Jmol script that loads the backbone (N, CA, C; Angstrom):
load data "model"
ATOM      1  N   ALA A   1     -10.574 -68.457 -57.015  1.00  0.00           N
ATOM      2  CA  ALA A   1     -10.127 -69.551 -56.174  1.00  0.00           C
ATOM      3  C   ALA A   1      -8.799 -70.078 -56.703  1.00  0.00           C
ATOM      4  N   VAL A   2      -7.981 -70.568 -55.794  1.00  0.00           N
ATOM      5  CA  VAL A   2      -6.697 -71.168 -56.134  1.00  0.00           C
ATOM      6  C   VAL A   2      -6.668 -72.582 -55.561  1.00  0.00           C
ATOM      7  N   VAL A   3      -6.257 -73.543 -56.376  1.00  0.00           N
ATOM      8  CA  VAL A   3      -6.069 -74.913 -55.925  1.00  0.00           C
ATOM      9  C   VAL A   3      -4.578 -75.220 -56.030  1.00  0.00           C
ATOM     10  N   VAL A   4      -3.979 -75.615 -54.919  1.00  0.00           N
ATOM     11  CA  VAL A   4      -2.567 -75.990 -54.896  1.00  0.00           C
ATOM     12  C   VAL A   4      -2.495 -77.505 -54.793  1.00  0.00           C
ATOM     13  N   THR A   5      -1.827 -78.120 -55.767  1.00  0.00           N
ATOM     14  CA  THR A   5      -1.627 -79.565 -55.727  1.00  0.00           C
ATOM     15  C   THR A   5      -0.183 -79.850 -55.360  1.00  0.00           C
ATOM     16  N   ASN A   6       0.020 -80.983 -54.725  1.00  0.00           N
ATOM     17  CA  ASN A   6       1.287 -81.276 -54.083  1.00  0.00           C
ATOM     18  C   ASN A   6       1.875 -82.585 -54.605  1.00  0.00           C
ATOM     19  N   ASP A   7       2.768 -82.502 -55.571  1.00  0.00           N
ATOM     20  CA  ASP A   7       3.536 -83.612 -56.121  1.00  0.00           C
ATOM     21  C   ASP A   7       2.709 -84.565 -56.980  1.00  0.00           C
ATOM     22  N   TRP A   8       3.337 -85.625 -57.478  1.00  0.00           N
ATOM     23  CA  TRP A   8       2.770 -86.481 -58.514  1.00  0.00           C
ATOM     24  C   TRP A   8       1.460 -87.147 -58.129  1.00  0.00           C
ATOM     25  N   PHE A   9       1.270 -87.463 -56.863  1.00  0.00           N
ATOM     26  CA  PHE A   9       0.074 -88.207 -56.471  1.00  0.00           C
ATOM     27  C   PHE A   9      -1.192 -87.357 -56.535  1.00  0.00           C
ATOM     28  N   THR A  10      -1.054 -86.059 -56.697  1.00  0.00           N
ATOM     29  CA  THR A  10      -2.219 -85.182 -56.897  1.00  0.00           C
ATOM     30  C   THR A  10      -2.244 -84.630 -58.323  1.00  0.00           C
ATOM     31  N   GLY A  11      -1.424 -85.192 -59.189  1.00  0.00           N
ATOM     32  CA  GLY A  11      -1.247 -84.662 -60.535  1.00  0.00           C
ATOM     33  C   GLY A  11      -2.490 -84.634 -61.401  1.00  0.00           C
ATOM     34  N   LEU A  12      -3.440 -85.498 -61.135  1.00  0.00           N
ATOM     35  CA  LEU A  12      -4.641 -85.513 -61.969  1.00  0.00           C
ATOM     36  C   LEU A  12      -5.681 -84.485 -61.530  1.00  0.00           C
ATOM     37  N   VAL A  13      -5.484 -83.868 -60.369  1.00  0.00           N
ATOM     38  CA  VAL A  13      -6.458 -82.891 -59.869  1.00  0.00           C
ATOM     39  C   VAL A  13      -6.632 -81.717 -60.843  1.00  0.00           C
ATOM     40  N   PRO A  14      -5.558 -81.051 -61.282  1.00  0.00           N
ATOM     41  CA  PRO A  14      -5.780 -79.952 -62.234  1.00  0.00           C
ATOM     42  C   PRO A  14      -6.360 -80.442 -63.562  1.00  0.00           C
ATOM     43  N   ALA A  15      -6.001 -81.649 -63.971  1.00  0.00           N
ATOM     44  CA  ALA A  15      -6.561 -82.210 -65.208  1.00  0.00           C
ATOM     45  C   ALA A  15      -8.069 -82.386 -65.071  1.00  0.00           C
ATOM     46  N   TYR A  16      -8.506 -82.893 -63.934  1.00  0.00           N
ATOM     47  CA  TYR A  16      -9.952 -83.014 -63.698  1.00  0.00           C
ATOM     48  C   TYR A  16     -10.609 -81.646 -63.613  1.00  0.00           C
ATOM     49  N   GLY A  17      -9.955 -80.703 -62.970  1.00  0.00           N
ATOM     50  CA  GLY A  17     -10.508 -79.362 -62.848  1.00  0.00           C
ATOM     51  C   GLY A  17     -10.693 -78.670 -64.184  1.00  0.00           C
ATOM     52  N   ARG A  18      -9.814 -78.952 -65.122  1.00  0.00           N
ATOM     53  CA  ARG A  18      -9.887 -78.349 -66.458  1.00  0.00           C
ATOM     54  C   ARG A  18     -10.838 -79.107 -67.380  1.00  0.00           C
ATOM     55  N   SER A  19     -11.153 -80.331 -67.042  1.00  0.00           N
ATOM     56  CA  SER A  19     -11.989 -81.171 -67.892  1.00  0.00           C
ATOM     57  C   SER A  19     -13.465 -80.892 -67.631  1.00  0.00           C
ATOM     58  N   GLU A  20     -14.139 -80.337 -68.611  1.00  0.00           N
ATOM     59  CA  GLU A  20     -15.563 -80.051 -68.437  1.00  0.00           C
ATOM     60  C   GLU A  20     -16.388 -81.325 -68.350  1.00  0.00           C
ATOM     61  N   SER A  21     -15.863 -82.435 -68.891  1.00  0.00           N
ATOM     62  CA  SER A  21     -16.612 -83.688 -68.802  1.00  0.00           C
ATOM     63  C   SER A  21     -16.595 -84.238 -67.377  1.00  0.00           C
ATOM     64  N   ALA A  22     -15.624 -83.831 -66.576  1.00  0.00           N
ATOM     65  CA  ALA A  22     -15.544 -84.329 -65.199  1.00  0.00           C
ATOM     66  C   ALA A  22     -16.430 -83.522 -64.251  1.00  0.00           C
ATOM     67  N   PHE A  23     -16.302 -82.202 -64.259  1.00  0.00           N
ATOM     68  CA  PHE A  23     -17.017 -81.361 -63.300  1.00  0.00           C
ATOM     69  C   PHE A  23     -17.790 -80.213 -63.942  1.00  0.00           C
ATOM     70  N   GLY A  24     -17.964 -80.256 -65.245  1.00  0.00           N
ATOM     71  CA  GLY A  24     -18.679 -79.167 -65.910  1.00  0.00           C
ATOM     72  C   GLY A  24     -17.902 -77.866 -65.769  1.00  0.00           C
ATOM     73  N   THR A  25     -18.578 -76.817 -65.390  1.00  0.00           N
ATOM     74  CA  THR A  25     -17.931 -75.508 -65.261  1.00  0.00           C
ATOM     75  C   THR A  25     -17.620 -75.157 -63.799  1.00  0.00           C
ATOM     76  N   THR A  26     -17.668 -76.144 -62.921  1.00  0.00           N
ATOM     77  CA  THR A  26     -17.441 -75.912 -61.492  1.00  0.00           C
ATOM     78  C   THR A  26     -16.134 -75.176 -61.223  1.00  0.00           C
ATOM     79  N   PHE A  27     -15.071 -75.535 -61.928  1.00  0.00           N
ATOM     80  CA  PHE A  27     -13.758 -74.947 -61.665  1.00  0.00           C
ATOM     81  C   PHE A  27     -13.374 -73.873 -62.675  1.00  0.00           C
ATOM     82  N   LYS A  28     -14.344 -73.385 -63.433  1.00  0.00           N
ATOM     83  CA  LYS A  28     -14.055 -72.321 -64.395  1.00  0.00           C
ATOM     84  C   LYS A  28     -13.572 -71.087 -63.638  1.00  0.00           C
ATOM     85  N   GLY A  29     -12.460 -70.517 -64.067  1.00  0.00           N
ATOM     86  CA  GLY A  29     -11.889 -69.351 -63.401  1.00  0.00           C
ATOM     87  C   GLY A  29     -10.966 -69.693 -62.241  1.00  0.00           C
ATOM     88  N   THR A  30     -10.820 -70.982 -61.937  1.00  0.00           N
ATOM     89  CA  THR A  30      -9.939 -71.411 -60.847  1.00  0.00           C
ATOM     90  C   THR A  30      -8.500 -71.456 -61.344  1.00  0.00           C
ATOM     91  N   THR A  31      -7.576 -71.007 -60.528  1.00  0.00           N
ATOM     92  CA  THR A  31      -6.152 -71.082 -60.828  1.00  0.00           C
ATOM     93  C   THR A  31      -5.585 -72.328 -60.169  1.00  0.00           C
ATOM     94  N   PHE A  32      -4.813 -73.104 -60.935  1.00  0.00           N
ATOM     95  CA  PHE A  32      -4.179 -74.316 -60.412  1.00  0.00           C
ATOM     96  C   PHE A  32      -2.667 -74.109 -60.338  1.00  0.00           C
ATOM     97  N   PHE A  33      -2.107 -74.349 -59.168  1.00  0.00           N
ATOM     98  CA  PHE A  33      -0.667 -74.252 -58.934  1.00  0.00           C
ATOM     99  C   PHE A  33      -0.184 -75.623 -58.485  1.00  0.00           C
ATOM    100  N   HIS A  34       0.785 -76.178 -59.211  1.00  0.00           N
ATOM    101  CA  HIS A  34       1.300 -77.508 -58.890  1.00  0.00           C
ATOM    102  C   HIS A  34       2.690 -77.395 -58.266  1.00  0.00           C
ATOM    103  N   LEU A  35       2.868 -78.018 -57.127  1.00  0.00           N
ATOM    104  CA  LEU A  35       4.127 -77.990 -56.390  1.00  0.00           C
ATOM    105  C   LEU A  35       4.883 -79.300 -56.627  1.00  0.00           C
ATOM    106  N   VAL A  36       6.095 -79.192 -57.169  1.00  0.00           N
ATOM    107  CA  VAL A  36       6.932 -80.354 -57.470  1.00  0.00           C
ATOM    108  C   VAL A  36       8.022 -80.465 -56.412  1.00  0.00           C
ATOM    109  N   TYR A  37       8.150 -81.645 -55.826  1.00  0.00           N
ATOM    110  CA  TYR A  37       9.190 -81.850 -54.824  1.00  0.00           C
ATOM    111  C   TYR A  37      10.444 -82.477 -55.410  1.00  0.00           C
ATOM    112  N   ASN A  38      10.290 -83.326 -56.389  1.00  0.00           N
ATOM    113  CA  ASN A  38      11.437 -84.026 -56.936  1.00  0.00           C
ATOM    114  C   ASN A  38      11.248 -84.189 -58.436  1.00  0.00           C
ATOM    115  N   LEU A  39      12.195 -83.708 -59.225  1.00  0.00           N
ATOM    116  CA  LEU A  39      12.094 -83.793 -60.681  1.00  0.00           C
ATOM    117  C   LEU A  39      12.834 -84.993 -61.258  1.00  0.00           C
ATOM    118  N   GLU A  40      13.347 -85.857 -60.421  1.00  0.00           N
ATOM    119  CA  GLU A  40      14.041 -87.040 -60.931  1.00  0.00           C
ATOM    120  C   GLU A  40      13.033 -88.003 -61.552  1.00  0.00           C
ATOM    121  N   LYS A  41      13.496 -88.807 -62.512  1.00  0.00           N
ATOM    122  CA  LYS A  41      12.620 -89.676 -63.285  1.00  0.00           C
ATOM    123  C   LYS A  41      11.788 -90.628 -62.423  1.00  0.00           C
ATOM    124  N   GLY A  42      12.325 -91.110 -61.339  1.00  0.00           N
ATOM    125  CA  GLY A  42      11.619 -92.076 -60.516  1.00  0.00           C
ATOM    126  C   GLY A  42      10.483 -91.503 -59.693  1.00  0.00           C
ATOM    127  N   TYR A  43      10.304 -90.196 -59.731  1.00  0.00           N
ATOM    128  CA  TYR A  43       9.303 -89.544 -58.883  1.00  0.00           C
ATOM    129  C   TYR A  43       8.216 -88.819 -59.675  1.00  0.00           C
ATOM    130  N   GLU A  44       7.936 -89.292 -60.858  1.00  0.00           N
ATOM    131  CA  GLU A  44       6.960 -88.620 -61.714  1.00  0.00           C
ATOM    132  C   GLU A  44       5.562 -89.211 -61.602  1.00  0.00           C
ATOM    133  N   GLY A  45       5.396 -90.278 -60.883  1.00  0.00           N
ATOM    134  CA  GLY A  45       4.095 -90.918 -60.807  1.00  0.00           C
ATOM    135  C   GLY A  45       3.782 -91.738 -62.037  1.00  0.00           C
ATOM    136  N   LYS A  46       4.803 -92.424 -62.567  1.00  0.00           N
ATOM    137  CA  LYS A  46       4.608 -93.239 -63.762  1.00  0.00           C
ATOM    138  C   LYS A  46       3.970 -94.573 -63.389  1.00  0.00           C
ATOM    139  N   ILE A  47       2.998 -94.962 -64.205  1.00  0.00           N
ATOM    140  CA  ILE A  47       2.308 -96.230 -64.012  1.00  0.00           C
ATOM    141  C   ILE A  47       2.439 -96.999 -65.323  1.00  0.00           C
ATOM    142  N   TYR A  48       3.102 -98.144 -65.285  1.00  0.00           N
ATOM    143  CA  TYR A  48       3.328 -98.944 -66.475  1.00  0.00           C
ATOM    144  C   TYR A  48       2.233 -99.998 -66.596  1.00  0.00           C
ATOM    145  N   LEU A  49       1.566-100.011 -67.750  1.00  0.00           N
ATOM    146  CA  LEU A  49       0.469-100.942 -67.990  1.00  0.00           C
ATOM    147  C   LEU A  49       0.800-101.827 -69.175  1.00  0.00           C
ATOM    148  N   ASP A  50       0.454-103.086 -69.096  1.00  0.00           N
ATOM    149  CA  ASP A  50       0.623-103.981 -70.235  1.00  0.00           C
ATOM    150  C   ASP A  50      -0.419-103.659 -71.289  1.00  0.00           C
ATOM    151  N   GLY A  51      -0.003-103.675 -72.525  1.00  0.00           N
ATOM    152  CA  GLY A  51      -0.943-103.429 -73.617  1.00  0.00           C
ATOM    153  C   GLY A  51      -1.212-101.957 -73.831  1.00  0.00           C
ATOM    154  N   TYR A  52      -2.259-101.686 -74.571  1.00  0.00           N
ATOM    155  CA  TYR A  52      -2.577-100.316 -74.965  1.00  0.00           C
ATOM    156  C   TYR A  52      -3.695 -99.710 -74.139  1.00  0.00           C
ATOM    157  N   ASP A  53      -4.143-100.406 -73.117  1.00  0.00           N
ATOM    158  CA  ASP A  53      -5.214 -99.903 -72.263  1.00  0.00           C
ATOM    159  C   ASP A  53      -4.673 -98.756 -71.426  1.00  0.00           C
ATOM    160  N   ASP A  54      -5.320 -97.594 -71.505  1.00  0.00           N
ATOM    161  CA  ASP A  54      -4.863 -96.438 -70.732  1.00  0.00           C
ATOM    162  C   ASP A  54      -5.748 -96.187 -69.515  1.00  0.00           C
ATOM    163  N   LEU A  55      -6.605 -97.135 -69.182  1.00  0.00           N
ATOM    164  CA  LEU A  55      -7.525 -97.027 -68.042  1.00  0.00           C
ATOM    165  C   LEU A  55      -8.477 -95.851 -68.183  1.00  0.00           C
ATOM    166  N   GLY A  56      -8.731 -95.432 -69.407  1.00  0.00           N
ATOM    167  CA  GLY A  56      -9.626 -94.312 -69.661  1.00  0.00           C
ATOM    168  C   GLY A  56     -11.006 -94.509 -69.073  1.00  0.00           C
ATOM    169  N   TYR A  57     -11.439 -95.747 -68.971  1.00  0.00           N
ATOM    170  CA  TYR A  57     -12.746 -96.034 -68.380  1.00  0.00           C
ATOM    171  C   TYR A  57     -12.762 -95.738 -66.886  1.00  0.00           C
ATOM    172  N   ILE A  58     -11.597 -95.566 -66.287  1.00  0.00           N
ATOM    173  CA  ILE A  58     -11.508 -95.208 -64.871  1.00  0.00           C
ATOM    174  C   ILE A  58     -11.323 -93.699 -64.701  1.00  0.00           C
ATOM    175  N   HIS A  59     -10.317 -93.117 -65.384  1.00  0.00           N
ATOM    176  CA  HIS A  59     -10.014 -91.698 -65.152  1.00  0.00           C
ATOM    177  C   HIS A  59     -10.818 -90.748 -66.037  1.00  0.00           C
ATOM    178  N   ASN A  60     -11.328 -91.193 -67.170  1.00  0.00           N
ATOM    179  CA  ASN A  60     -12.162 -90.370 -68.063  1.00  0.00           C
ATOM    180  C   ASN A  60     -11.506 -89.055 -68.476  1.00  0.00           C
ATOM    181  N   LEU A  61     -10.200 -89.057 -68.645  1.00  0.00           N
ATOM    182  CA  LEU A  61      -9.476 -87.870 -69.103  1.00  0.00           C
ATOM    183  C   LEU A  61      -8.971 -88.099 -70.523  1.00  0.00           C
ATOM    184  N   PRO A  62      -8.731 -87.036 -71.281  1.00  0.00           N
ATOM    185  CA  PRO A  62      -8.154 -87.203 -72.615  1.00  0.00           C
ATOM    186  C   PRO A  62      -6.802 -87.914 -72.536  1.00  0.00           C
ATOM    187  N   ARG A  63      -6.573 -88.820 -73.446  1.00  0.00           N
ATOM    188  CA  ARG A  63      -5.372 -89.652 -73.450  1.00  0.00           C
ATOM    189  C   ARG A  63      -4.085 -88.813 -73.432  1.00  0.00           C
ATOM    190  N   ASN A  64      -4.066 -87.689 -74.145  1.00  0.00           N
ATOM    191  CA  ASN A  64      -2.837 -86.887 -74.229  1.00  0.00           C
ATOM    192  C   ASN A  64      -2.453 -86.254 -72.889  1.00  0.00           C
ATOM    193  N   LEU A  65      -3.376 -86.195 -71.917  1.00  0.00           N
ATOM    194  CA  LEU A  65      -3.049 -85.632 -70.609  1.00  0.00           C
ATOM    195  C   LEU A  65      -2.397 -86.642 -69.676  1.00  0.00           C
ATOM    196  N   VAL A  66      -2.592 -87.915 -69.934  1.00  0.00           N
ATOM    197  CA  VAL A  66      -2.103 -88.920 -68.987  1.00  0.00           C
ATOM    198  C   VAL A  66      -1.102 -89.910 -69.574  1.00  0.00           C
ATOM    199  N   VAL A  67      -1.091 -90.079 -70.885  1.00  0.00           N
ATOM    200  CA  VAL A  67      -0.174 -91.039 -71.503  1.00  0.00           C
ATOM    201  C   VAL A  67       1.113 -90.324 -71.898  1.00  0.00           C
ATOM    202  N   ASP A  68       2.242 -90.847 -71.433  1.00  0.00           N
ATOM    203  CA  ASP A  68       3.558 -90.254 -71.687  1.00  0.00           C
ATOM    204  C   ASP A  68       4.184 -90.929 -72.909  1.00  0.00           C
ATOM    205  N   TYR A  69       3.860 -90.407 -74.094  1.00  0.00           N
ATOM    206  CA  TYR A  69       4.342 -91.002 -75.336  1.00  0.00           C
ATOM    207  C   TYR A  69       5.855 -90.878 -75.474  1.00  0.00           C
ATOM    208  N   ASP A  70       6.427 -89.770 -75.013  1.00  0.00           N
ATOM    209  CA  ASP A  70       7.878 -89.578 -75.119  1.00  0.00           C
ATOM    210  C   ASP A  70       8.629 -90.660 -74.358  1.00  0.00           C
ATOM    211  N   ALA A  71       8.230 -90.929 -73.142  1.00  0.00           N
ATOM    212  CA  ALA A  71       8.900 -91.967 -72.344  1.00  0.00           C
ATOM    213  C   ALA A  71       8.674 -93.345 -72.944  1.00  0.00           C
ATOM    214  N   MET A  72       7.506 -93.568 -73.533  1.00  0.00           N
ATOM    215  CA  MET A  72       7.248 -94.857 -74.170  1.00  0.00           C
ATOM    216  C   MET A  72       8.200 -95.062 -75.343  1.00  0.00           C
ATOM    217  N   ASN A  73       8.449 -94.003 -76.121  1.00  0.00           N
ATOM    218  CA  ASN A  73       9.359 -94.106 -77.267  1.00  0.00           C
ATOM    219  C   ASN A  73      10.792 -94.340 -76.822  1.00  0.00           C
ATOM    220  N   VAL A  74      11.203 -93.721 -75.735  1.00  0.00           N
ATOM    221  CA  VAL A  74      12.566 -93.908 -75.223  1.00  0.00           C
ATOM    222  C   VAL A  74      12.751 -95.349 -74.760  1.00  0.00           C
ATOM    223  N   ARG A  75      11.748 -95.886 -74.077  1.00  0.00           N
ATOM    224  CA  ARG A  75      11.829 -97.270 -73.581  1.00  0.00           C
ATOM    225  C   ARG A  75      11.716 -98.289 -74.698  1.00  0.00           C
ATOM    226  N   LYS A  76      11.170 -97.865 -75.836  1.00  0.00           N
ATOM    227  CA  LYS A  76      10.982 -98.726 -77.008  1.00  0.00           C
ATOM    228  C   LYS A  76      10.205 -99.998 -76.662  1.00  0.00           C
ATOM    229  N   LYS A  77       9.286 -99.844 -75.736  1.00  0.00           N
ATOM    230  CA  LYS A  77       8.413-100.960 -75.377  1.00  0.00           C
ATOM    231  C   LYS A  77       7.009-100.580 -75.818  1.00  0.00           C
ATOM    232  N   HIS A  78       6.714-100.877 -77.063  1.00  0.00           N
ATOM    233  CA  HIS A  78       5.449-100.440 -77.641  1.00  0.00           C
ATOM    234  C   HIS A  78       4.290-101.350 -77.243  1.00  0.00           C
ATOM    235  N   HIS A  79       4.574-102.341 -76.428  1.00  0.00           N
ATOM    236  CA  HIS A  79       3.512-103.231 -75.958  1.00  0.00           C
ATOM    237  C   HIS A  79       2.974-102.803 -74.597  1.00  0.00           C
ATOM    238  N   GLU A  80       3.432-101.665 -74.112  1.00  0.00           N
ATOM    239  CA  GLU A  80       2.940-101.169 -72.834  1.00  0.00           C
ATOM    240  C   GLU A  80       2.506 -99.721 -72.952  1.00  0.00           C
ATOM    241  N   THR A  81       1.622 -99.325 -72.081  1.00  0.00           N
ATOM    242  CA  THR A  81       1.174 -97.941 -72.012  1.00  0.00           C
ATOM    243  C   THR A  81       1.737 -97.345 -70.730  1.00  0.00           C
ATOM    244  N   LEU A  82       2.208 -96.128 -70.804  1.00  0.00           N
ATOM    245  CA  LEU A  82       2.802 -95.469 -69.648  1.00  0.00           C
ATOM    246  C   LEU A  82       1.953 -94.264 -69.262  1.00  0.00           C
ATOM    247  N   LEU A  83       1.300 -94.353 -68.105  1.00  0.00           N
ATOM    248  CA  LEU A  83       0.556 -93.219 -67.570  1.00  0.00           C
ATOM    249  C   LEU A  83       1.498 -92.410 -66.694  1.00  0.00           C
ATOM    250  N   ASN A  84       1.369 -91.089 -66.735  1.00  0.00           N
ATOM    251  CA  ASN A  84       2.234 -90.223 -65.955  1.00  0.00           C
ATOM    252  C   ASN A  84       1.378 -89.111 -65.345  1.00  0.00           C
ATOM    253  N   THR A  85       1.148 -89.203 -64.044  1.00  0.00           N
ATOM    254  CA  THR A  85       0.281 -88.227 -63.387  1.00  0.00           C
ATOM    255  C   THR A  85       0.911 -86.836 -63.338  1.00  0.00           C
ATOM    256  N   SER A  86       2.230 -86.760 -63.298  1.00  0.00           N
ATOM    257  CA  SER A  86       2.893 -85.454 -63.326  1.00  0.00           C
ATOM    258  C   SER A  86       2.636 -84.750 -64.648  1.00  0.00           C
ATOM    259  N   ARG A  87       2.575 -85.522 -65.704  1.00  0.00           N
ATOM    260  CA  ARG A  87       2.282 -84.952 -67.022  1.00  0.00           C
ATOM    261  C   ARG A  87       0.940 -84.225 -66.997  1.00  0.00           C
ATOM    262  N   GLY A  88      -0.074 -84.858 -66.433  1.00  0.00           N
ATOM    263  CA  GLY A  88      -1.386 -84.244 -66.342  1.00  0.00           C
ATOM    264  C   GLY A  88      -1.350 -82.932 -65.597  1.00  0.00           C
ATOM    265  N   ALA A  89      -0.579 -82.889 -64.521  1.00  0.00           N
ATOM    266  CA  ALA A  89      -0.481 -81.663 -63.721  1.00  0.00           C
ATOM    267  C   ALA A  89       0.227 -80.556 -64.486  1.00  0.00           C
ATOM    268  N   LEU A  90       1.374 -80.865 -65.060  1.00  0.00           N
ATOM    269  CA  LEU A  90       2.183 -79.833 -65.700  1.00  0.00           C
ATOM    270  C   LEU A  90       1.552 -79.299 -66.981  1.00  0.00           C
ATOM    271  N   ILE A  91       0.759 -80.110 -67.660  1.00  0.00           N
ATOM    272  CA  ILE A  91       0.092 -79.651 -68.875  1.00  0.00           C
ATOM    273  C   ILE A  91      -1.100 -78.759 -68.541  1.00  0.00           C
ATOM    274  N   THR A  92      -1.792 -79.053 -67.453  1.00  0.00           N
ATOM    275  CA  THR A  92      -3.055 -78.358 -67.185  1.00  0.00           C
ATOM    276  C   THR A  92      -2.989 -77.281 -66.104  1.00  0.00           C
ATOM    277  N   CYS A  93      -1.917 -77.234 -65.308  1.00  0.00           N
ATOM    278  CA  CYS A  93      -1.855 -76.208 -64.258  1.00  0.00           C
ATOM    279  C   CYS A  93      -1.494 -74.846 -64.869  1.00  0.00           C
ATOM    280  N   ASP A  94      -1.830 -73.800 -64.148  1.00  0.00           N
ATOM    281  CA  ASP A  94      -1.505 -72.451 -64.606  1.00  0.00           C
ATOM    282  C   ASP A  94      -0.045 -72.109 -64.337  1.00  0.00           C
ATOM    283  N   GLN A  95       0.479 -72.645 -63.258  1.00  0.00           N
ATOM    284  CA  GLN A  95       1.857 -72.365 -62.852  1.00  0.00           C
ATOM    285  C   GLN A  95       2.323 -73.509 -61.971  1.00  0.00           C
ATOM    286  N   TRP A  96       3.634 -73.717 -61.928  1.00  0.00           N
ATOM    287  CA  TRP A  96       4.180 -74.722 -61.028  1.00  0.00           C
ATOM    288  C   TRP A  96       5.424 -74.168 -60.359  1.00  0.00           C
ATOM    289  N   GLY A  97       5.765 -74.758 -59.248  1.00  0.00           N
ATOM    290  CA  GLY A  97       6.948 -74.343 -58.505  1.00  0.00           C
ATOM    291  C   GLY A  97       7.557 -75.529 -57.804  1.00  0.00           C
ATOM    292  N   THR A  98       8.665 -75.298 -57.141  1.00  0.00           N
ATOM    293  CA  THR A  98       9.351 -76.362 -56.431  1.00  0.00           C
ATOM    294  C   THR A  98       9.876 -75.837 -55.097  1.00  0.00           C
ATOM    295  N   VAL A  99      10.139 -76.736 -54.185  1.00  0.00           N
ATOM    296  CA  VAL A  99      10.704 -76.358 -52.892  1.00  0.00           C
ATOM    297  C   VAL A  99      12.225 -76.495 -52.889  1.00  0.00           C
ATOM    298  N   SER A 100      12.770 -77.017 -53.973  1.00  0.00           N
ATOM    299  CA  SER A 100      14.203 -77.294 -54.051  1.00  0.00           C
ATOM    300  C   SER A 100      14.930 -76.207 -54.832  1.00  0.00           C
ATOM    301  N   LYS A 101      15.893 -75.566 -54.217  1.00  0.00           N
ATOM    302  CA  LYS A 101      16.676 -74.523 -54.901  1.00  0.00           C
ATOM    303  C   LYS A 101      17.464 -75.102 -56.076  1.00  0.00           C
ATOM    304  N   SER A 102      17.811 -76.395 -56.017  1.00  0.00           N
ATOM    305  CA  SER A 102      18.604 -76.984 -57.092  1.00  0.00           C
ATOM    306  C   SER A 102      17.817 -77.118 -58.386  1.00  0.00           C
ATOM    307  N   TYR A 103      16.514 -76.981 -58.354  1.00  0.00           N
ATOM    308  CA  TYR A 103      15.694 -77.073 -59.564  1.00  0.00           C
ATOM    309  C   TYR A 103      15.388 -75.714 -60.162  1.00  0.00           C
ATOM    310  N   CYS A 104      15.765 -74.658 -59.491  1.00  0.00           N
ATOM    311  CA  CYS A 104      15.475 -73.303 -59.993  1.00  0.00           C
ATOM    312  C   CYS A 104      16.477 -72.857 -61.014  1.00  0.00           C
TER     313      CYS A 104
END
end "model"
wireframe off; spacefill off
backbone 0.3
color backbone group
């Protein structure tokens, strides 16, 4: 089976598919392909949260799949947590592509 996800708002789908705590072995052997429409910083699906709460009690995914530590360090705002749904997709998908020739 192949699952195609479409841009940042579906970024957690491959992360859930790979997480055995979410669906067990339901998606074992499934190929995940993530389609990116825009690689500019404003289109990554970043969610800025006050404090260190990563909403783990809601998404139940490993912190390293959803928290964008690199962007947090660049912003130098250590009092906030930055979730990035694109990060989850790009780390856990098998392959990704884009519709824009300028990104190739």
